BARO-197973 format. One record per residue (C-alpha): residue in three letters; x, y, z. Coordinates in nm, 4 decimals, decimal comma. Example, Ala and Ser with C-alpha at 12.3 -4.5 7.8 and 13.67 -1.06 7.14 Angstrom:
rec vexlum = ALA	X = 1,2300	Y = -0,4500	Z = 0,7800;
rec vexlum = SER	X = 1,3670	Y = -0,1060	Z = 0,7140;
//
This chain:
rec vexlum = MET	X = -6,1383	Y = -4,9816	Z = -3,0342;
rec vexlum = ASN	X = -6,1008	Y = -4,6458	Z = -2,9549;
rec vexlum = ARG	X = -5,8483	Y = -4,5209	Z = -2,6771;
rec vexlum = HIS	X = -6,1300	Y = -4,3391	Z = -2,4714;
rec vexlum = THR	X = -6,0858	Y = -4,2829	Z = -2,0846;
rec vexlum = PRO	X = -6,4140	Y = -4,3952	Z = -1,8808;
rec vexlum = ALA	X = -6,5720	Y = -4,0903	Z = -1,7440;
rec vexlum = ALA	X = -6,5694	Y = -4,1892	Z = -1,3880;
rec vexlum = ALA	X = -6,1681	Y = -4,2408	Z = -1,4379;
rec vexlum = ARG	X = -6,1254	Y = -3,8875	Z = -1,5925;
rec vexlum = THR	X = -6,2950	Y = -3,7507	Z = -1,2770;
rec vexlum = ALA	X = -6,0669	Y = -3,9017	Z = -1,0581;
rec vexlum = LEU	X = -5,8095	Y = -3,7896	Z = -1,2894;
rec vexlum = ALA	X = -5,9099	Y = -3,4412	Z = -1,2326;
rec vexlum = ALA	X = -5,9322	Y = -3,4781	Z = -0,8886;
rec vexlum = ALA	X = -5,5668	Y = -3,6053	Z = -0,8896;
rec vexlum = LEU	X = -5,4605	Y = -3,2993	Z = -1,0851;
rec vexlum = LEU	X = -5,5823	Y = -3,0534	Z = -0,8632;
rec vexlum = VAL	X = -5,4189	Y = -3,2290	Z = -0,5372;
rec vexlum = ALA	X = -5,0909	Y = -3,2534	Z = -0,7379;
rec vexlum = ALA	X = -5,1175	Y = -2,8742	Z = -0,8313;
rec vexlum = GLY	X = -5,1969	Y = -2,7898	Z = -0,4707;
rec vexlum = ALA	X = -4,8812	Y = -2,9693	Z = -0,3738;
rec vexlum = LEU	X = -4,6433	Y = -2,8215	Z = -0,6040;
rec vexlum = GLY	X = -4,3684	Y = -2,6290	Z = -0,4616;
rec vexlum = THR	X = -4,3884	Y = -2,8280	Z = -0,1290;
rec vexlum = ALA	X = -4,3175	Y = -3,1515	Z = -0,2306;
rec vexlum = HIS	X = -4,0437	Y = -3,3150	Z = -0,4680;
rec vexlum = SER	X = -3,9347	Y = -3,6523	Z = -0,5659;
rec vexlum = ALA	X = -3,6810	Y = -3,8259	Z = -0,3620;
rec vexlum = GLY	X = -3,3304	Y = -3,7161	Z = -0,4416;
rec vexlum = ALA	X = -3,4466	Y = -3,4051	Z = -0,6397;
rec vexlum = THR	X = -3,3441	Y = -3,0657	Z = -0,5443;
rec vexlum = THR	X = -3,4234	Y = -2,7211	Z = -0,6394;
rec vexlum = PRO	X = -3,4998	Y = -2,7518	Z = -0,9813;
rec vexlum = PRO	X = -3,3293	Y = -2,5363	Z = -1,2301;
rec vexlum = THR	X = -3,4378	Y = -2,4243	Z = -1,5974;
rec vexlum = ALA	X = -3,3286	Y = -2,7038	Z = -1,8595;
rec vexlum = ALA	X = -3,0028	Y = -2,5572	Z = -2,0148;
rec vexlum = PRO	X = -3,0845	Y = -2,3162	Z = -2,2728;
rec vexlum = GLY	X = -2,8448	Y = -2,5357	Z = -2,5260;
rec vexlum = ALA	X = -2,9834	Y = -2,8822	Z = -2,4490;
rec vexlum = ALA	X = -3,2070	Y = -2,8413	Z = -2,7523;
rec vexlum = PRO	X = -3,2449	Y = -2,6820	Z = -3,1128;
rec vexlum = ALA	X = -3,4219	Y = -2,3675	Z = -3,1307;
rec vexlum = PRO	X = -3,8025	Y = -2,4147	Z = -3,1803;
rec vexlum = ASP	X = -3,8628	Y = -2,1419	Z = -3,4708;
rec vexlum = ALA	X = -3,5297	Y = -2,3034	Z = -3,6774;
rec vexlum = PRO	X = -3,6324	Y = -2,3820	Z = -4,0033;
rec vexlum = HIS	X = -3,9086	Y = -2,6158	Z = -4,0750;
rec vexlum = ARG	X = -3,8180	Y = -2,7860	Z = -4,4126;
rec vexlum = GLY	X = -3,8294	Y = -3,1589	Z = -4,5460;
rec vexlum = THR	X = -3,9991	Y = -3,4897	Z = -4,4541;
rec vexlum = VAL	X = -3,8937	Y = -3,7601	Z = -4,2374;
rec vexlum = ARG	X = -3,8416	Y = -4,1253	Z = -4,4242;
rec vexlum = ALA	X = -4,0864	Y = -4,3457	Z = -4,2272;
rec vexlum = GLY	X = -4,2899	Y = -4,6396	Z = -4,3155;
rec vexlum = ALA	X = -4,6620	Y = -4,6518	Z = -4,2078;
rec vexlum = ALA	X = -4,7827	Y = -4,9104	Z = -3,9781;
rec vexlum = ALA	X = -4,7794	Y = -5,2728	Z = -4,0929;
rec vexlum = HIS	X = -5,0173	Y = -5,5352	Z = -3,9546;
rec vexlum = ASP	X = -4,7780	Y = -5,7393	Z = -3,7123;
rec vexlum = PRO	X = -4,9422	Y = -5,9326	Z = -3,4222;
rec vexlum = GLY	X = -4,6872	Y = -5,7951	Z = -3,1830;
rec vexlum = ARG	X = -4,6926	Y = -5,4395	Z = -3,2627;
rec vexlum = ASP	X = -5,1083	Y = -5,5034	Z = -3,2362;
rec vexlum = ARG	X = -5,0372	Y = -5,5782	Z = -2,8611;
rec vexlum = ALA	X = -4,8146	Y = -5,3030	Z = -2,7861;
rec vexlum = VAL	X = -5,0981	Y = -5,0670	Z = -2,9799;
rec vexlum = GLU	X = -5,3572	Y = -5,2491	Z = -2,7788;
rec vexlum = ALA	X = -5,1955	Y = -5,1400	Z = -2,4775;
rec vexlum = LEU	X = -5,1353	Y = -4,8168	Z = -2,5442;
rec vexlum = ARG	X = -5,4909	Y = -4,7644	Z = -2,6475;
rec vexlum = GLU	X = -5,6501	Y = -4,8662	Z = -2,3059;
rec vexlum = GLY	X = -5,5823	Y = -4,4936	Z = -2,1975;
rec vexlum = ARG	X = -5,4104	Y = -4,3105	Z = -1,9295;
rec vexlum = ALA	X = -5,6485	Y = -4,3528	Z = -1,6631;
rec vexlum = ALA	X = -5,6454	Y = -4,7075	Z = -1,6708;
rec vexlum = ARG	X = -5,3558	Y = -4,7997	Z = -1,4239;
rec vexlum = HIS	X = -5,4006	Y = -5,2218	Z = -1,3950;
rec vexlum = ARG	X = -5,3877	Y = -5,3562	Z = -1,0532;
rec vexlum = ALA	X = -5,5370	Y = -5,6903	Z = -1,1050;
rec vexlum = PRO	X = -5,2801	Y = -5,9886	Z = -1,0790;
rec vexlum = ALA	X = -5,3423	Y = -6,1030	Z = -1,4283;
rec vexlum = ALA	X = -5,3071	Y = -5,7503	Z = -1,6004;
rec vexlum = PRO	X = -5,0177	Y = -5,5585	Z = -1,6725;
rec vexlum = THR	X = -4,9401	Y = -5,2741	Z = -1,4710;
rec vexlum = HIS	X = -5,0193	Y = -4,9273	Z = -1,6123;
rec vexlum = ASN	X = -4,8474	Y = -4,6543	Z = -1,4957;
rec vexlum = TRP	X = -4,6919	Y = -4,3258	Z = -1,5660;
rec vexlum = TRP	X = -4,5105	Y = -4,0324	Z = -1,4148;
rec vexlum = GLY	X = -4,4095	Y = -3,6782	Z = -1,5907;
rec vexlum = ILE	X = -4,6354	Y = -3,3507	Z = -1,6606;
rec vexlum = PHE	X = -4,9460	Y = -3,2517	Z = -1,7794;
rec vexlum = PRO	X = -4,9812	Y = -2,9475	Z = -1,9986;
rec vexlum = GLN	X = -5,2880	Y = -2,8017	Z = -1,8948;
rec vexlum = PRO	X = -5,5996	Y = -2,6771	Z = -2,1179;
rec vexlum = GLY	X = -5,5640	Y = -2,3125	Z = -2,2597;
rec vexlum = THR	X = -5,2016	Y = -2,3433	Z = -2,1804;
rec vexlum = HIS	X = -5,0608	Y = -2,4204	Z = -2,5293;
rec vexlum = ASP	X = -5,0967	Y = -2,4809	Z = -2,8804;
rec vexlum = GLY	X = -4,7556	Y = -2,6593	Z = -2,9274;
rec vexlum = ILE	X = -4,5054	Y = -2,8447	Z = -2,7468;
rec vexlum = THR	X = -4,1331	Y = -2,9411	Z = -2,7896;
rec vexlum = ALA	X = -3,8889	Y = -3,1209	Z = -2,6239;
rec vexlum = THR	X = -3,5864	Y = -3,3188	Z = -2,6033;
rec vexlum = HIS	X = -3,6324	Y = -3,7183	Z = -2,5570;
rec vexlum = SER	X = -3,3466	Y = -3,9364	Z = -2,4699;
rec vexlum = VAL	X = -3,3318	Y = -4,2954	Z = -2,6223;
rec vexlum = ASP	X = -3,1194	Y = -4,6052	Z = -2,5197;
rec vexlum = PRO	X = -3,0530	Y = -4,8572	Z = -2,8154;
rec vexlum = ALA	X = -2,9295	Y = -5,1235	Z = -2,5569;
rec vexlum = TYR	X = -3,2593	Y = -5,1737	Z = -2,3696;
rec vexlum = HIS	X = -3,4297	Y = -5,4947	Z = -2,5300;
rec vexlum = VAL	X = -3,7638	Y = -5,5753	Z = -2,3749;
rec vexlum = ALA	X = -3,7868	Y = -5,9608	Z = -2,4263;
rec vexlum = GLY	X = -4,1875	Y = -6,0262	Z = -2,3190;
rec vexlum = SER	X = -4,4489	Y = -5,9868	Z = -2,5511;
rec vexlum = ASP	X = -4,6797	Y = -5,8489	Z = -2,2684;
rec vexlum = ASN	X = -4,4551	Y = -5,5898	Z = -2,1669;
rec vexlum = PHE	X = -4,4069	Y = -5,2040	Z = -2,3002;
rec vexlum = THR	X = -4,2075	Y = -4,8884	Z = -2,2051;
rec vexlum = TYR	X = -4,3328	Y = -4,5847	Z = -2,3804;
rec vexlum = ALA	X = -4,0964	Y = -4,3291	Z = -2,2368;
rec vexlum = PRO	X = -4,0697	Y = -4,0514	Z = -2,3288;
rec vexlum = THR	X = -4,3868	Y = -4,0304	Z = -2,5031;
rec vexlum = THR	X = -4,5691	Y = -3,6887	Z = -2,5652;
rec vexlum = LYS	X = -4,8740	Y = -3,5214	Z = -2,6782;
rec vexlum = ALA	X = -4,9908	Y = -3,1249	Z = -2,6835;
rec vexlum = GLN	X = -5,3896	Y = -3,0551	Z = -2,5788;
rec vexlum = ASN	X = -5,5997	Y = -3,1415	Z = -2,8519;
rec vexlum = SER	X = -5,3297	Y = -3,2504	Z = -3,1015;
rec vexlum = CYS	X = -5,4112	Y = -3,4939	Z = -3,3452;
rec vexlum = MET	X = -5,0883	Y = -3,6803	Z = -3,2700;
rec vexlum = GLU	X = -4,8805	Y = -3,8070	Z = -2,9603;
rec vexlum = VAL	X = -4,4896	Y = -3,9225	Z = -3,0650;
rec vexlum = VAL	X = -4,4207	Y = -4,1940	Z = -2,8758;
rec vexlum = THR	X = -4,0802	Y = -4,4145	Z = -2,7806;
rec vexlum = ALA	X = -4,1750	Y = -4,7662	Z = -2,7659;
rec vexlum = TYR	X = -3,9827	Y = -4,9994	Z = -2,6265;
rec vexlum = TRP	X = -4,1396	Y = -5,3643	Z = -2,7151;
rec vexlum = ASN	X = -3,9907	Y = -5,6884	Z = -2,7646;
rec vexlum = SER	X = -3,9787	Y = -5,6566	Z = -3,1749;
rec vexlum = GLY	X = -3,7814	Y = -5,3815	Z = -3,1314;
rec vexlum = ASN	X = -3,7229	Y = -5,0017	Z = -3,0548;
rec vexlum = GLU	X = -3,9293	Y = -4,7583	Z = -3,2567;
rec vexlum = LEU	X = -4,0763	Y = -4,3753	Z = -3,2512;
rec vexlum = TRP	X = -4,4438	Y = -4,3631	Z = -3,3466;
rec vexlum = ALA	X = -4,6542	Y = -4,0653	Z = -3,4694;
rec vexlum = TRP	X = -4,9842	Y = -4,2087	Z = -3,3056;
rec vexlum = ASP	X = -5,2974	Y = -4,1052	Z = -3,4991;
rec vexlum = TRP	X = -5,5412	Y = -3,9316	Z = -3,2300;
rec vexlum = CYS	X = -5,7872	Y = -3,7926	Z = -3,4577;
rec vexlum = THR	X = -5,8933	Y = -4,1118	Z = -3,6511;
rec vexlum = PRO	X = -6,1272	Y = -4,3427	Z = -3,4945;
rec vexlum = ASN	X = -5,9630	Y = -4,6532	Z = -3,3508;
rec vexlum = GLY	X = -5,6295	Y = -4,4857	Z = -3,4467;
rec vexlum = GLY	X = -5,2899	Y = -4,6105	Z = -3,3773;
rec vexlum = PRO	X = -4,9296	Y = -4,5822	Z = -3,5245;
rec vexlum = ALA	X = -4,9623	Y = -4,3650	Z = -3,8414;
rec vexlum = LYS	X = -4,6057	Y = -4,3375	Z = -3,8860;
rec vexlum = ILE	X = -4,3046	Y = -4,5665	Z = -3,7886;
rec vexlum = LEU	X = -3,9454	Y = -4,5262	Z = -3,7516;
rec vexlum = PRO	X = -3,7245	Y = -4,7848	Z = -3,6133;
rec vexlum = ILE	X = -3,4540	Y = -4,6372	Z = -3,3687;
rec vexlum = ASP	X = -3,1574	Y = -4,7704	Z = -3,5643;
rec vexlum = ALA	X = -2,7988	Y = -4,6381	Z = -3,6663;
rec vexlum = ASP	X = -2,9735	Y = -4,4219	Z = -3,9484;
rec vexlum = PHE	X = -3,2159	Y = -4,2622	Z = -3,7002;
rec vexlum = ARG	X = -2,9426	Y = -4,1862	Z = -3,4533;
rec vexlum = ALA	X = -2,6797	Y = -4,0393	Z = -3,6893;
rec vexlum = LYS	X = -2,9841	Y = -3,8238	Z = -3,8566;
rec vexlum = TYR	X = -3,1973	Y = -3,7197	Z = -3,5347;
rec vexlum = THR	X = -2,9915	Y = -3,7357	Z = -3,2472;
rec vexlum = LYS	X = -2,6804	Y = -3,5934	Z = -3,0375;
rec vexlum = ASP	X = -2,5392	Y = -3,6782	Z = -2,6957;
rec vexlum = VAL	X = -2,7396	Y = -3,4765	Z = -2,4322;
rec vexlum = ASP	X = -2,5513	Y = -3,5744	Z = -2,0842;
rec vexlum = GLY	X = -2,3706	Y = -3,8648	Z = -2,2391;
rec vexlum = ARG	X = -2,6889	Y = -4,0298	Z = -2,3915;
rec vexlum = PRO	X = -2,8372	Y = -4,0205	Z = -2,7344;
rec vexlum = ALA	X = -3,1404	Y = -3,7827	Z = -2,7409;
rec vexlum = PHE	X = -3,4034	Y = -3,6728	Z = -3,0322;
rec vexlum = SER	X = -3,5735	Y = -3,3149	Z = -3,0340;
rec vexlum = VAL	X = -3,9448	Y = -3,3784	Z = -3,1415;
rec vexlum = GLN	X = -4,2086	Y = -3,0447	Z = -3,1968;
rec vexlum = LEU	X = -4,5942	Y = -3,0919	Z = -3,2266;
rec vexlum = VAL	X = -4,7769	Y = -2,7264	Z = -3,3420;
rec vexlum = LYS	X = -5,1183	Y = -2,6522	Z = -3,4193;
rec vexlum = ASP	X = -5,1238	Y = -2,4915	Z = -3,7932;
rec vexlum = THR	X = -5,1919	Y = -2,1138	Z = -3,7848;
rec vexlum = GLY	X = -5,5458	Y = -2,0596	Z = -3,9131;
rec vexlum = SER	X = -5,6134	Y = -2,4626	Z = -3,9889;
rec vexlum = GLY	X = -5,8963	Y = -2,5520	Z = -3,7498;
rec vexlum = ASN	X = -5,7485	Y = -2,8405	Z = -3,5554;
rec vexlum = ARG	X = -5,4717	Y = -2,9542	Z = -3,7841;
rec vexlum = TRP	X = -5,1444	Y = -3,0180	Z = -3,6420;
rec vexlum = SER	X = -4,8105	Y = -3,0954	Z = -3,7528;
rec vexlum = SER	X = -4,5379	Y = -3,3198	Z = -3,6138;
rec vexlum = TYR	X = -4,1830	Y = -3,2579	Z = -3,6616;
rec vexlum = LEU	X = -3,8415	Y = -3,4055	Z = -3,5477;
rec vexlum = TYR	X = -3,5005	Y = -3,2210	Z = -3,5362;
rec vexlum = ASN	X = -3,2654	Y = -3,3554	Z = -3,8221;
rec vexlum = TYR	X = -2,9030	Y = -3,2511	Z = -3,6884;
rec vexlum = ARG	X = -2,7375	Y = -3,3035	Z = -4,0331;
rec vexlum = THR	X = -2,9413	Y = -3,0440	Z = -4,1832;
rec vexlum = ALA	X = -2,9889	Y = -2,8174	Z = -3,8740;
rec vexlum = GLN	X = -3,3764	Y = -2,8019	Z = -3,9348;
rec vexlum = TRP	X = -3,7284	Y = -2,9544	Z = -3,8311;
rec vexlum = GLU	X = -3,8409	Y = -3,2181	Z = -4,0567;
rec vexlum = LEU	X = -4,2063	Y = -3,2742	Z = -4,1168;
rec vexlum = LEU	X = -4,2855	Y = -3,6365	Z = -3,9083;
rec vexlum = TYR	X = -4,6766	Y = -3,6434	Z = -3,9428;
rec vexlum = ARG	X = -4,9506	Y = -3,3816	Z = -4,0150;
rec vexlum = GLN	X = -5,3320	Y = -3,4684	Z = -3,9311;
rec vexlum = SER	X = -5,6301	Y = -3,2712	Z = -3,8761;
rec vexlum = GLY	X = -5,9547	Y = -3,3595	Z = -3,6952;
rec vexlum = THR	X = -6,1148	Y = -3,4000	Z = -3,3729;
rec vexlum = ASP	X = -5,9074	Y = -3,5327	Z = -3,0775;
rec vexlum = GLN	X = -6,0414	Y = -3,9064	Z = -2,9805;
rec vexlum = SER	X = -5,8405	Y = -3,9194	Z = -2,6452;
rec vexlum = ASP	X = -6,1371	Y = -3,7764	Z = -2,4459;
rec vexlum = LEU	X = -5,8534	Y = -3,5851	Z = -2,2152;
rec vexlum = ASP	X = -5,8382	Y = -3,2064	Z = -2,2103;
rec vexlum = HIS	X = -5,4678	Y = -3,1925	Z = -2,1442;
rec vexlum = GLY	X = -5,1474	Y = -3,2982	Z = -2,3049;
rec vexlum = TRP	X = -4,8674	Y = -3,5025	Z = -2,1555;
rec vexlum = ASP	X = -4,5011	Y = -3,5473	Z = -2,1704;
rec vexlum = ILE	X = -4,4389	Y = -3,8950	Z = -1,9382;
rec vexlum = PHE	X = -4,2479	Y = -4,1761	Z = -1,8563;
rec vexlum = GLU	X = -4,5187	Y = -4,4546	Z = -1,8968;
rec vexlum = ILE	X = -4,5309	Y = -4,8517	Z = -1,8651;
rec vexlum = TYR	X = -4,7106	Y = -5,1953	Z = -1,9283;
rec vexlum = ALA	X = -4,5525	Y = -5,3947	Z = -1,6962;
rec vexlum = THR	X = -4,5712	Y = -5,8145	Z = -1,5477;
rec vexlum = VAL	X = -4,3942	Y = -5,9406	Z = -1,2684;
rec vexlum = ASN	X = -4,1161	Y = -6,1642	Z = -1,2874;
rec vexlum = PRO	X = -4,1856	Y = -6,4454	Z = -1,0416;
rec vexlum = ALA	X = -3,8012	Y = -6,4931	Z = -0,9965;
rec vexlum = THR	X = -3,7510	Y = -6,1176	Z = -0,8724;
rec vexlum = GLY	X = -4,0690	Y = -6,0093	Z = -0,7635;
rec vexlum = THR	X = -4,0058	Y = -5,7023	Z = -0,9630;
rec vexlum = GLY	X = -4,1418	Y = -5,6080	Z = -1,3451;
rec vexlum = TYR	X = -3,9257	Y = -5,7557	Z = -1,5770;
rec vexlum = TYR	X = -3,8503	Y = -5,3729	Z = -1,7437;
rec vexlum = CYS	X = -3,6904	Y = -5,3325	Z = -1,3918;
rec vexlum = SER	X = -3,4059	Y = -5,5500	Z = -1,4675;
rec vexlum = GLU	X = -3,3857	Y = -5,4810	Z = -1,8545;
rec vexlum = ALA	X = -3,3770	Y = -5,1381	Z = -1,8316;
rec vexlum = LYS	X = -3,1544	Y = -5,1298	Z = -1,5163;
rec vexlum = ASN	X = -2,8918	Y = -4,9085	Z = -1,6451;
rec vexlum = THR	X = -3,1350	Y = -4,7253	Z = -1,8966;
rec vexlum = VAL	X = -3,1812	Y = -4,3356	Z = -1,8145;
rec vexlum = PHE	X = -3,5139	Y = -4,2176	Z = -1,9462;
rec vexlum = ASP	X = -3,4961	Y = -3,8306	Z = -1,9990;
rec vexlum = SER	X = -3,7148	Y = -3,5830	Z = -2,1192;
rec vexlum = SER	X = -3,5345	Y = -3,1882	Z = -2,1146;
rec vexlum = ALA	X = -3,5915	Y = -2,8707	Z = -2,2156;
rec vexlum = ILE	X = -3,9493	Y = -2,8858	Z = -2,2770;
rec vexlum = GLN	X = -4,1365	Y = -2,5697	Z = -2,3719;
rec vexlum = LEU	X = -4,4687	Y = -2,5014	Z = -2,4817;
rec vexlum = ARG	X = -4,6078	Y = -2,2472	Z = -2,7225;
rec vexlum = LYS	X = -4,8612	Y = -1,9932	Z = -2,6791;
rec vexlum = ASN	X = -4,9742	Y = -1,7000	Z = -2,9242;
rec vexlum = GLY	X = -4,6514	Y = -1,7710	Z = -3,1572;
rec vexlum = VAL	X = -4,4228	Y = -1,7635	Z = -2,8460;
rec vexlum = TRP	X = -4,1968	Y = -2,0328	Z = -2,7000;
rec vexlum = LYS	X = -4,1572	Y = -2,0770	Z = -2,3159;
rec vexlum = PRO	X = -4,0240	Y = -2,3421	Z = -2,0891;
rec vexlum = ALA	X = -4,3065	Y = -2,5460	Z = -1,8887;
rec vexlum = ARG	X = -4,3714	Y = -2,4438	Z = -1,5712;
rec vexlum = PRO	X = -4,5734	Y = -2,5324	Z = -1,2348;
rec vexlum = ALA	X = -4,8734	Y = -2,3080	Z = -1,3288;
rec vexlum = ASP	X = -4,9070	Y = -2,4652	Z = -1,6658;
rec vexlum = SER	X = -4,7626	Y = -2,7986	Z = -1,6377;
rec vexlum = PRO	X = -4,8144	Y = -2,9821	Z = -1,2984;
rec vexlum = TRP	X = -4,6571	Y = -3,2924	Z = -1,2174;
rec vexlum = THR	X = -4,8638	Y = -3,5956	Z = -1,2703;
rec vexlum = GLU	X = -4,7595	Y = -3,6944	Z = -0,8795;
rec vexlum = THR	X = -4,5234	Y = -3,5213	Z = -0,7054;
rec vexlum = ASN	X = -4,3393	Y = -3,8119	Z = -0,5011;
rec vexlum = PRO	X = -4,4283	Y = -4,1381	Z = -0,7058;
rec vexlum = SER	X = -4,2938	Y = -4,4656	Z = -0,5756;
rec vexlum = GLY	X = -4,1094	Y = -4,6936	Z = -0,7844;
rec vexlum = ARG	X = -4,2703	Y = -4,9956	Z = -0,5649;
rec vexlum = ASP	X = -4,6321	Y = -4,8425	Z = -0,7977;
rec vexlum = PHE	X = -4,3947	Y = -4,8849	Z = -1,0840;
rec vexlum = LEU	X = -4,3036	Y = -5,2695	Z = -1,0188;
rec vexlum = CYS	X = -3,9624	Y = -5,1495	Z = -0,9574;
rec vexlum = PRO	X = -3,8567	Y = -5,0140	Z = -0,6202;
rec vexlum = ALA	X = -3,5015	Y = -4,8756	Z = -0,7202;
rec vexlum = LEU	X = -3,7119	Y = -4,6214	Z = -0,9803;
rec vexlum = LYS	X = -3,6325	Y = -4,2677	Z = -0,8858;
rec vexlum = PHE	X = -3,8286	Y = -4,0157	Z = -1,0372;
rec vexlum = LEU	X = -3,6069	Y = -3,6757	Z = -1,0444;
rec vexlum = GLN	X = -3,7867	Y = -3,3308	Z = -1,0866;
rec vexlum = ALA	X = -3,4704	Y = -3,2157	Z = -1,2897;
rec vexlum = GLY	X = -3,6098	Y = -2,8610	Z = -1,3893;
rec vexlum = ALA	X = -3,8973	Y = -2,6530	Z = -1,2793;
rec vexlum = ASN	X = -4,1392	Y = -2,8744	Z = -1,4677;
rec vexlum = ASP	X = -3,9416	Y = -2,8358	Z = -1,7931;
rec vexlum = HIS	X = -3,6934	Y = -3,1556	Z = -1,7629;
rec vexlum = TRP	X = -3,7712	Y = -3,4913	Z = -1,5858;
rec vexlum = THR	X = -3,5311	Y = -3,8410	Z = -1,5500;
rec vexlum = VAL	X = -3,6570	Y = -4,1630	Z = -1,4420;
rec vexlum = ARG	X = -3,3776	Y = -4,4028	Z = -1,3498;
rec vexlum = GLN	X = -3,2373	Y = -4,6663	Z = -1,1058;
//
């Protein structure tokens, strides 16, 4: 099953983007103040050495992971509201067509966040460049917390490489950012290669970017923009009337900082003109978690979702 977005939904999504872009600068999320630029020292230099390869496993068949993969395949235009289906929603930035040939960001992880239900998945943060052959996904689901390199240039694609977010991962690829472990990821289009893309993780032990996954071909997402977002597939806990994740992630902070786009070999922070918010003032109720806050922590180069 291809993770395609229906044409009608893409039209609606494009219209929503235009509305969101027109509201930039006049509307902010609850609790947000005038956004500063992400701190220069919050992430490694995008042009630091690129050497070595991340040791990661290929995706093995697992019924639980199959459910997680199927959920992610449904696409960014399918926001479920039917009572029997999980609610699918997202928030963050959509880097626009023609604005970049690379994206980099620093993403928080929370080893203490555990998902109990088999129908609940939190993909946050998750990032993809326009037309890139992969998405790098922080996946919280009931069989564990993982990092995926999702292949977008293979029909019926899915996780091509998987890393458990365990002690070894944290020791190599994370550092404390605002008191939380965070890793830095980079997706770049390779020079003179057609549509070949490479994704990297920054190894803080060796001070270099390591290749995570490389792929070429045609992007199968049917979306002409990139993204760096918080995303949920959530079901309602009848005891609380909110999503199960709302309680399970009560103390979790989802944070993406130092988001930069590369264009013509130059890296620059994401900005309103090239990376509009998916919504300027989302409601936690639409995410089955009224206490959830969506903070525009930077001028479109830093966002935080927390309770």
